[in-house]
C-alpha positions in Angstrom: 15.5 2.7 3.7 14.2 -0.6 5.1 12.3 -3.1 3.0 8.5 -3.0 2.9 6.8 -5.2 5.4 4.3 -7.8 4.2 1.4 -5.6 5.5 2.8 -2.5 3.8 3.1 -4.4 0.5 -0.4 -5.7 0.8 -1.8 -2.2 1.6 0.0 -0.8 -1.5 -1.5 -3.6 -3.6 -5.0 -2.7 -2.4 -4.6 0.9 -3.4 -2.4 0.4 -6.5 -3.9 2.6 -9.2 -0.6 3.0 -11.0 2.1 5.4 -9.9 3.8 6.0 -6.5 2.2 9.5 -6.3 -1.3 8.0 -7.0 -0.8 5.4 -4.2 0.3 8.1 -1.8 -2.8 10.2 -2.7 -5.1 7.2 -2.2 -3.6 6.4 1.1 -3.8 10.0 2.3 -7.5 10.1 1.4 -8.1 6.9 3.3 -6.1 8.4 6.3 -8.4 11.4 6.4 -11.5 9.2 6.4 -10.1 7.2 9.4 -9.4 10.5 11.3 -13.1 11.3 11.1 -14.1 8.0 12.7 -14.0 7.4 16.4 -10.7 6.0 17.5 -11.2 2.3 17.7 -8.3 -0.1 18.3 -8.5 -1.6 14.8 -8.7 1.9 13.2 -5.6 3.0 15.2 -3.8 -0.1 13.9 -4.9 0.8 10.3 -3.9 4.4 10.7 -0.4 3.3 12.0 -0.1 1.0 9.0 -1.1 3.7 6.6 1.3 6.2 8.3 4.2 3.7 8.1 3.5 2.9 4.5 3.2 6.6 3.5 6.6 7.2 5.2 8.1 4.4 3.2 6.6 5.6 -0.1 7.7 9.2 0.5 11.3 8.1 1.0 11.2 5.9 -2.1 12.0 7.1 -5.6 9.6 6.5 -8.5 12.2 4.2 -10.0 12.4 2.1 -6.8 8.6 2.0 -6.7 8.4 0.8 -10.3 10.9 -1.9 -9.5 8.8 -3.4 -6.7 7.2 -6.7 -7.4 3.6 -5.9 -6.3 1.8 -8.6 -8.2 0.6 -11.8 -6.5 2.5 -15.0 -7.2 -0.6 -17.2 -7.2 -2.9 -18.1 -10.1 -6.6 -17.0 -9.9 -9.2 -19.6 -11.0 -9.6 -19.5 -14.7 -6.2 -17.8 -15.3 -3.0 -19.4 -16.6 0.4 -19.0 -15.0 2.2 -19.3 -18.3 3.4 -16.0 -19.7 
């Protein structure tokens, strides 16, 4: 399995409710919504990204998903980067 692209990683972060199965479900729901819209170029690009990300997630085990570093490496205003 290839590594996730930057865009796939970001998409997963947007839809990250917890488990791999939940991310897959959220992306599938978004994919259905995009199918209902007229096919615009940007929507085609988004559908392709969702499809590629779904394929990656389906090939991945739950353990591999849990091991992904999906948290940003920057500090939001008002937060501390000290653990």
